[in-house]
C-alpha positions as CSV (number, residue, x, y, z in Angstrom):
1,X,0.0,0.0,0.0
2,X,1.4,3.4,-1.0
3,X,1.2,6.8,0.5
4,X,-1.0,9.4,-1.3
5,X,0.7,11.8,-3.8
6,X,-1.3,14.9,-4.8
7,X,0.6,15.7,-7.9
8,X,-2.5,15.5,-10.2
9,X,-4.7,17.3,-7.7
10,X,-2.3,20.0,-6.4
11,X,-4.1,23.1,-7.4
12,X,-7.6,21.7,-6.7
13,X,-6.4,20.5,-3.3
14,X,-4.8,23.9,-2.5
15,X,-8.0,25.7,-3.5
16,X,-10.2,23.3,-1.5
17,X,-8.1,23.6,1.6
18,X,-7.5,27.3,2.0
19,X,-9.7,29.0,-0.5
20,X,-12.9,28.3,1.4
21,X,-14.6,29.1,4.8
22,X,-13.5,25.7,6.1
23,X,-9.9,26.6,5.1
24,X,-10.2,29.8,7.1
25,X,-11.3,27.8,10.1
26,X,-8.4,25.4,9.7
27,X,-5.9,28.1,9.4
28,X,-7.3,30.1,12.3
29,X,-7.3,27.1,14.7
30,X,-3.8,26.0,13.8
31,X,-2.4,29.5,14.0
32,X,-4.1,30.2,17.4
33,X,-2.8,26.9,18.8
34,X,0.8,27.5,17.6
35,X,1.0,31.1,18.8
36,X,-0.4,30.2,22.3
37,X,1.5,26.9,22.8
38,X,4.8,27.9,21.3
39,X,5.6,31.4,22.6
40,X,9.2,31.2,21.2
41,X,7.7,31.8,17.8
42,X,7.5,35.5,18.6
43,X,10.6,35.6,20.7
44,X,13.5,34.2,18.6
45,X,14.4,32.6,15.3
46,X,13.5,28.9,15.2
47,X,14.3,26.1,12.8
48,X,11.0,24.6,11.5
49,X,10.3,21.5,9.5
50,X,7.0,21.4,7.6
51,X,6.8,17.6,6.8
52,X,4.4,16.9,3.9
53,X,3.5,20.6,3.9
54,X,2.2,20.9,0.3
55,X,2.4,24.4,-1.0
56,X,3.4,25.6,2.5
57,X,0.6,27.9,3.7
58,X,1.9,27.8,7.3
59,X,5.5,27.6,6.2
60,X,5.2,31.0,4.4
61,X,3.4,32.6,7.4
62,X,6.1,31.3,9.8
63,X,9.0,32.3,7.5
64,X,7.4,35.8,7.3
65,X,8.0,36.0,11.1
66,X,11.7,35.5,10.5
67,X,12.0,31.7,11.0
68,X,14.1,29.3,9.0
69,X,11.8,26.7,7.4
70,X,12.4,23.5,5.6
71,X,9.3,22.4,3.5
72,X,9.2,18.9,2.3
73,X,6.5,17.2,0.1
74,X,6.3,14.2,-2.1
75,X,4.4,16.2,-4.8
76,X,6.5,18.1,-7.3
77,X,3.4,20.1,-8.3
78,X,2.7,21.2,-4.7
79,X,6.3,22.4,-4.4
80,X,6.1,24.2,-7.7
81,X,3.1,26.1,-6.4
82,X,5.0,26.8,-3.2
83,X,7.9,28.3,-5.2
84,X,5.5,30.5,-7.2
85,X,4.1,31.9,-4.0
86,X,7.5,32.3,-2.3
87,X,8.9,34.2,-5.3
88,X,5.9,36.5,-5.3
89,X,6.1,37.3,-1.6
90,X,6.6,40.9,-0.6
91,X,9.5,39.9,1.7
92,X,12.3,37.4,1.3
93,X,11.2,34.1,2.9
94,X,13.9,31.7,4.3
95,X,12.3,28.5,3.0
96,X,14.2,25.5,1.6
97,X,12.1,23.2,-0.6
98,X,12.8,19.5,-0.6
99,X,11.1,17.0,-2.9
100,X,10.9,13.7,-1.0
101,X,8.8,11.4,0.9
102,X,8.5,12.1,4.7
103,X,10.2,8.7,5.3
104,X,13.4,10.0,3.6
105,X,13.8,13.0,5.9
106,X,15.8,11.3,8.7
107,X,18.5,10.3,6.1
108,X,19.1,13.8,4.7
109,X,21.3,15.2,7.5
110,X,19.0,18.2,8.1
111,X,19.9,18.7,11.7
112,X,17.5,19.3,14.6
113,X,14.3,21.4,14.6
114,X,12.6,23.5,17.2
115,X,9.2,22.8,15.7
116,X,7.9,20.1,13.3
117,X,4.6,20.5,11.5
118,X,2.8,17.5,10.1
119,X,-0.7,18.6,9.1
120,X,-3.3,16.5,7.3
121,X,-0.7,14.0,6.3
122,X,-1.0,11.1,8.8
123,X,-4.4,10.0,7.4
124,X,-2.9,9.5,3.9
125,X,0.0,7.3,5.2
126,X,0.1,3.5,4.9
127,X,1.9,3.4,8.3
128,X,1.4,6.7,10.1
129,X,2.7,5.5,13.4
130,X,6.1,4.3,12.1
131,X,6.5,7.3,9.7
132,X,5.7,9.9,12.4
133,X,8.0,8.1,14.9
134,X,10.8,8.5,12.4
135,X,10.5,12.3,12.6
136,X,11.1,12.4,16.3
137,X,15.0,12.1,16.2
138,X,14.8,15.4,14.2
139,X,13.0,17.2,17.0
140,X,15.3,19.1,19.4
141,X,14.8,18.6,23.2
142,X,12.1,21.0,24.3
143,X,10.9,21.2,20.7
144,X,7.3,20.6,19.7
145,X,5.5,18.4,17.2
146,X,2.3,19.9,15.7
147,X,0.2,17.1,14.3
148,X,-3.2,17.6,12.7
149,X,-5.0,14.4,11.7
150,X,-8.4,13.3,10.3
151,X,-10.7,12.1,13.0
152,X,-12.3,8.8,12.3
153,X,-15.2,9.2,14.7
154,X,-16.1,12.6,13.3
155,X,-16.1,11.0,9.9
156,X,-18.5,8.4,11.2
157,X,-20.8,10.9,12.9
158,X,-20.9,13.1,9.8
159,X,-22.0,10.1,7.7
160,X,-24.6,9.2,10.3
161,X,-26.2,12.7,10.5
162,X,-26.1,12.8,6.7
163,X,-28.1,9.6,6.5
164,X,-25.3,7.6,4.8
165,X,-26.0,4.5,6.8
166,X,-24.8,2.1,4.1
167,X,-21.5,3.9,4.0
168,X,-21.1,3.4,7.8
169,X,-22.2,-0.2,7.6
170,X,-19.6,-0.8,4.9
171,X,-16.9,0.6,7.2
172,X,-16.4,3.5,4.8
173,X,-15.4,1.2,2.0
174,X,-17.2,2.1,-1.3
175,X,-16.3,1.5,-4.9
176,X,-16.1,5.2,-6.0
177,X,-14.5,7.0,-3.1
178,X,-14.1,10.8,-3.3
179,X,-10.4,11.4,-4.1
180,X,-10.0,13.9,-1.3
181,X,-11.5,11.7,1.3
182,X,-8.6,10.4,3.5
183,X,-7.8,6.7,3.3
184,X,-6.5,6.1,6.8
185,X,-8.5,8.3,9.4
186,X,-7.3,7.9,13.0
187,X,-8.9,7.6,16.4
188,X,-8.1,10.4,18.9
189,X,-7.3,7.8,21.6
190,X,-5.0,6.0,19.2
191,X,-2.9,9.2,18.6
192,X,-2.9,10.0,22.3
193,X,-1.3,6.6,22.9
194,X,1.3,7.3,20.3
195,X,2.2,10.6,22.0
196,X,2.5,8.8,25.4
197,X,4.7,6.1,23.9
198,X,6.9,8.8,22.2
199,X,7.2,10.6,25.6
200,X,5.7,13.8,24.1
201,X,3.9,16.0,26.6
202,X,0.5,16.8,25.1
203,X,0.4,20.6,25.4
204,X,-2.5,21.4,23.2
205,X,-5.7,19.6,21.9
206,X,-8.1,21.2,19.6
207,X,-10.8,20.2,17.2
208,X,-10.8,21.7,13.7
209,X,-14.2,22.3,12.2
210,X,-16.3,21.3,15.2
211,X,-19.4,23.1,13.8
212,X,-18.9,23.9,10.1
213,X,-19.4,20.3,8.8
214,X,-22.6,19.8,10.7
215,X,-24.4,23.0,9.6
216,X,-27.6,22.7,7.7
217,X,-26.9,22.7,4.0
218,X,-29.1,25.7,3.4
219,X,-28.1,28.9,5.1
220,X,-29.6,32.4,4.8
221,X,-28.0,34.8,2.4
222,X,-26.8,37.0,5.3
223,X,-25.2,34.1,7.1
224,X,-22.3,35.4,9.3
225,X,-19.2,33.5,8.5
226,X,-17.1,35.6,10.9
227,X,-19.5,34.6,13.7
228,X,-19.0,31.0,12.7
229,X,-15.2,31.4,12.9
230,X,-15.5,32.9,16.3
231,X,-17.7,30.0,17.5
232,X,-15.3,27.5,16.0
233,X,-12.4,29.0,18.0
234,X,-14.5,29.3,21.2
235,X,-15.6,25.6,21.2
236,X,-12.6,23.9,19.5
237,X,-11.1,23.0,22.9
238,X,-14.3,22.2,24.8
239,X,-15.8,18.7,25.2
240,X,-17.7,17.2,23.7
241,X,-17.2,19.5,20.7
242,X,-13.5,18.7,20.4
243,X,-14.4,15.1,19.7
244,X,-16.5,16.2,16.8
245,X,-13.7,18.1,15.0
246,X,-13.3,16.8,11.5
247,X,-9.6,17.1,12.2
248,X,-7.9,17.1,15.5
249,X,-4.8,19.2,16.3
250,X,-2.3,18.0,18.9
251,X,0.9,19.8,19.9
252,X,3.3,17.6,21.9
253,X,6.5,18.8,23.5
254,X,9.7,16.7,23.7
255,X,10.9,16.5,27.3
């Protein structure tokens, strides 16, 4: 079984992720969590690895703060899009682009990093646990791993409230699967166990899109998307809403 490569879907994927209200929610939750949990981001220059970071939305924002960033992705098209945006940036961004699979990173002599990002990648990996564990030697003592993963129970709940009972009964296995539906969603408890095994102190837990995906399909013309964003941020760390996040964001600190 192979890991997912988004070469053929790069621009569609980029548009679907950050060019929509749900993308704004994702970006807002991730940025809020990083700024609150990693205060060093505003205090000194850090070395940051964005593993499987696609076109580097957060890489570019972090580099704009003055950080040194290494952005890796398996998709050449994603990295080409990243280079376009980096070249067009108003300020010089210290971002090194590496075309490789995440599993190759430990062998590239990249040194240690203060922060490793791995967002919306684990659910596309054939063996997420082993692949993510392979990144830990690259994390400096006291450094942080920011992991956002697709929540299997939220996937199930969304299918249930949408009336897709056959999909649930079939354990999400259908003949014509949507290409942007993750192939290996994860349980929250499962990832919590990984962090404990890796001796990472769980410093932040947030749900991403705890409301958006459950809204009624038809909304009034004057629907307030800014109010939705505020509610997402307000409830993202509260139970039981966190458990309903389509994605879940963990930040773990290396002792």
